[in-house]
VOGU-3710 file (C-alpha; in Angstrom, 3 decimals, decimal comma):
1> xxxxxxxxxx> 93,782/108,508/127,119  94,242/104,751/127,451  92,537/104,151/124,103  95,026/106,457/122,342  97,963/104,770/124,060  96,785/101,304/123,029  96,250/102,534/119,461  99,740/104,031/119,359  101,353/100,858/120,703  99,481/98,684/118,198
11> xxxxxxxxxx> 100,402/100,996/115,309  104,080/100,896/116,290  103,934/97,117/116,606  102,418/96,734/113,138  104,949/99,165/111,674  107,786/97,240/113,291  106,497/93,956/111,904  106,047/95,389/108,406  109,430/97,128/108,204  111,346/94,215/106,592
21> xxxxxxxxxx> 108,585/93,754/104,019  108,464/97,478/103,238  112,244/97,536/102,753  111,940/94,798/100,126  109,434/96,957/98,246  112,011/99,720/97,931  110,585/102,098/100,489  113,498/103,950/101,974  115,434/104,117/98,730  113,153/106,418/96,768
31> xxxxxxxxxx> 114,204/109,721/95,219  113,717/112,320/97,932  114,804/110,038/100,763  117,904/111,662/102,233  120,767/109,747/103,813  123,666/111,682/105,368  126,776/109,675/106,267  129,213/111,197/108,759  132,094/109,845/110,805  129,889/109,542/113,882
41> xxxxxxxxxx> 126,973/107,785/112,200  124,293/107,855/109,549  121,264/110,142/109,590  118,327/109,019/107,513  115,354/111,180/106,513  112,783/109,212/104,433  110,739/112,178/103,189  109,299/110,554/100,040  108,615/107,209/101,718  106,731/108,902/104,559
51> xxxxxxxxxx> 104,587/110,885/102,120  103,709/107,745/100,135  102,879/105,795/103,291  100,722/108,679/104,524  98,808/108,765/101,244  98,301/104,997/101,327  97,062/105,039/104,926  94,775/107,995/104,202  93,277/106,150/101,241  92,810/103,031/103,366
61> xxxxxx> 91,117/105,029/106,137  88,857/106,710/103,579  87,844/103,392/102,020  87,227/101,728/105,386  85,202/104,705/106,588  82,724/104,523/103,714
//
């Protein structure tokens, strides 16, 4: 249980540190990323960006596991 919690915290930390860099690459503004602007706020659903990041992380895990 503790191992999973530490892994989750580290993953969120890395993601938080990489967010500005990923924004400069254009992630978040790809076709398929949905942004809904309303009077009360903005809702953002980065479908395409999440799929690309998942594929990249899966490839990295596959290559490191070999």
